[in-house]
N, C-alpha and C positions, 0 to 999 in steps of 0.2 A: 815717482818716490822710491829711493833708497831705503832699503832696510837689514837690519842686519839681527841675523838666529842664530843661539847660544845652545848646544845642547852639550850636555855633560854625559860621556858614552861608559860601558859595560858597566851598566848598575851601579855604577858610584854617586856619590853624593860631592855637593858645592855649591858653588857660587859663581856669579858674572858679573864683570861692571862696565858697561861703553859707555865711553865719553867722548863725547865730540863737538865741540863751539864753547867749551865752557860749562856743558851739560852731561852730569855722569845719570845714568841710568842702570838699576841694580838686581840683581833679581835669582831665580835658584832653577826655575823652567823653565822651559825652550819657551820664548815670545817672539815674537816678530816686533823690533824696536825702529821705531821711526828714525832713519837719519835726517832725512830731509831732500829737496830735488837737487837734482845734478850741480846745477847754479849757484845753489847755497853753500854746497858742499869743497866749491874748489876752493883751493890751496890751504883747505883745512885736511887735518888729522883726526884720522878715528883709531882710538884704542883698546881694545880690550882685553880684557885679565881675566882669566879662569884662574880658581883655585876649585881644585879636585880632591877629595879622602875619600882612602881607601877604605870602605867597611864591609867588601864582601871579603870575608877571610879563602874563599877557595877562587882566588885572583891578584895578583896584585898588578893588574894593568890598569894605569890611570887611562882617562882620553877626552879628549875634549873637539870640536867641530864650530867651526865660523866659520857660518853664510853671510855673504852681502851681496845682496840682488836688488833688481830692481832696475838696470841699468841697461844701456844699447847694446854692451857687450856680453851679455848673460852673467851669469853667478859665478861670484866666488868665494874658491869652498879653501878655507882650510885647516889641516888636520892635524891636532899634537898628538905625541902618545907618548906615555913611560912604562916601562917593563920592568920598573927592577925597583927591589925595595923591599918591605913586609909590613904586616898590618899594624894599618893607621894611619902610615903615610900618606903625604898630601903632594902633589906637583900644582907648579903655579906657570901657565901659559901666557903671555902674551903674543897680543899680534897689534899690529899697527899697519893701519893703510893710508897712505894721502894719496889725497884725491887731489891730480892735477890740472 
């Protein structure tokens, strides 16, 4: 069973949505989301959209890590970061994975 895990970093707030096969799962805390087994995912696209909001006045760094795991090749981790802007800024990160 392949799973996805989204973690919003640097003590910031936000939310995420994971879409696969016409089904969307949403959240804000890091939660393992079941994507399906390898055969069921073949030919499908997994899209992960993360919105991060700068709520910490001492930093303007916004980041998120998307981890896909459970496959024979180990885990795929995608870290995205932006460190530019001001208090209250928002960053949107998108990760797209095609299972062939």
